[in-house]
VOBA-1610 file (N, C-alpha, C; in pm, whole numbers, padded with zeros to 5 digits, always signed):
BEGIN
Met+13587+03490+01752Met+13444+03459+01749Met+13408+03419+01606Ser+13328+03316+01593Ser+13294+03265+01460Ser+13187+03353+01393Asn+13179+03340+01262Asn+13081+03416+01185Asn+12939+03380+01225Met+12918+03253+01258Met+12783+03209+01298Met+12737+03280+01424Leu+12826+03294+01521Leu+12790+03361+01647Leu+12767+03511+01625Ile+12848+03572+01539Ile+12829+03714+01510Ile+12695+03735+01441Lys+12664+03649+01344Lys+12535+03660+01274Lys+12419+03642+01371Lys+12434+03549+01464Lys+12329+03526+01564Lys+12307+03653+01647Glu+12415+03716+01691Glu+12406+03841+01768Glu+12341+03951+01685Leu+12382+03963+01559Leu+12326+04067+01472Leu+12176+04046+01451Arg+12136+03922+01425Arg+11993+03893+01405Arg+11913+03926+01531Gln+11970+03896+01645Gln+11902+03925+01771Gln+11885+04076+01791Val+11988+04152+01760Val+11979+04297+01773Val+11875+04353+01676Ile+11874+04303+01553Ile+11777+04350+01453Ile+11636+04316+01497Arg+11616+04194+01544Arg+11483+04149+01587Arg+11432+04233+01704Asn+11519+04262+01799Asn+11479+04335+01919Asn+11471+04485+01898Ser+11520+04535+01785Ser+11520+04680+01763Ser+11380+04733+01734Gly+11299+04655+01665Gly+11164+04699+01633Gly+11158+04792+01513His+11271+04817+01449His+11274+04906+01333His+11270+04825+01204Glu+11233+04892+01097Glu+11233+04828+00967Glu+11378+04805+00922Val+11405+04691+00864Val+11541+04655+00824Val+11576+04730+00696Asn+11687+04807+00701Asn+11738+04874+00582Asn+11888+04894+00596Ser+11951+04942+00490Ser+12096+04955+00489Ser+12147+05065+00581Asn+12062+05152+00628Asn+12105+05258+00720Asn+12137+05204+00858Met+12099+05081+00886Met+12123+05020+01017Met+12265+04969+01034Ile+12339+04957+00928Ile+12469+04890+00934Ile+12563+04957+01033Cys+12573+05088+01028Cys+12663+05160+01117Cys+12625+05137+01263Ser+12498+05141+01292Ser+12452+05119+01430Ser+12478+04976+01475Leu+12456+04881+01385Leu+12482+04741+01419Leu+12630+04717+01448Val+12716+04775+01367Val+12860+04760+01389Val+12899+04821+01523Arg+12844+04937+01553Arg+12875+05004+01679Arg+12830+04921+01800Ile+12710+04862+01791Ile+12657+04782+01902Ile+12744+04657+01924Ile+12776+04586+01817Ile+12858+04466+01830Ile+12999+04503+01877Asn+13051+04615+01829Asn+13184+04658+01871Asn+13187+04695+02019Met+13078+04748+02072Met+13073+04779+02215Met+13071+04649+02298Lys+13001+04549+02248Lys+12993+04421+02319Lys+13121+04341+02309Tyr+13178+04336+02190Tyr+13297+04256+02163Tyr+13399+04345+02092Ser+13488+04405+02166Ser+13581+04503+02108Ser+13693+04438+02027Asn+13712+04308+02037Asn+13822+04243+01967Asn+13787+04196+01826Ile+13666+04222+01777Ile+13624+04178+01644Ile+13646+04291+01545Asp+13696+04256+01427Asp+13724+04351+01321Asp+13595+04414+01269Asn+13593+04548+01257Asn+13473+04618+01210Asn+13437+04582+01066Gly+13536+04557+00982Gly+13508+04518+00844Gly+13434+04386+00836Arg+13472+04293+00920Arg+13405+04163+00925Arg+13260+04177+00971Ile+13238+04260+01071Ile+13101+04284+01120Ile+13018+04349+01010Thr+13076+04444+00939Thr+13006+04513+00832Thr+12963+04416+00722Leu+13054+04328+00681Leu+13020+04229+00578Leu+12907+04138+00622Leu+12913+04091+00746Leu+12808+04001+00796Leu+12675+04075+00811Ala+12679+04200+00854Ala+12556+04279+00866Ala+12494+04302+00728Asn+12576+04328+00628Asn+12526+04343+00491Asn+12458+04216+00444Glu+12518+04101+00471Glu+12458+03973+00432Glu+12320+03956+00494Ile+12311+03984+00623Ile+12184+03965+00695Ile+12078+04061+00642Ile+12115+04185+00621Ile+12018+04285+00573Ile+11973+04249+00433Asn+12063+04203+00346Asn+12024+04166+00210Asn+11936+04043+00209Glu+11956+03947+00296Glu+11870+03829+00299Glu+11735+03862+00359Arg+11727+03963+00444Arg+11599+04004+00502Arg+11512+04077+00402Arg+11576+04146+00306Arg+11500+04226+00210Arg+11443+04141+00098Leu+11491+04020+00079Leu+11441+03934-00031Leu+11306+03881-00006
//
């Protein structure tokens, strides 16, 4: 799965969560994506989630 598709999924989960975006969400985001797509590396998901959260805070 490409990084663009993973980022799209992460943004959708963040948008639909209704919670304020912060770094405490990373573990939950990784868990949600890992449940949906078990073949994706957790480290890769973590890096992409960090990118999205940091761009949202700016």
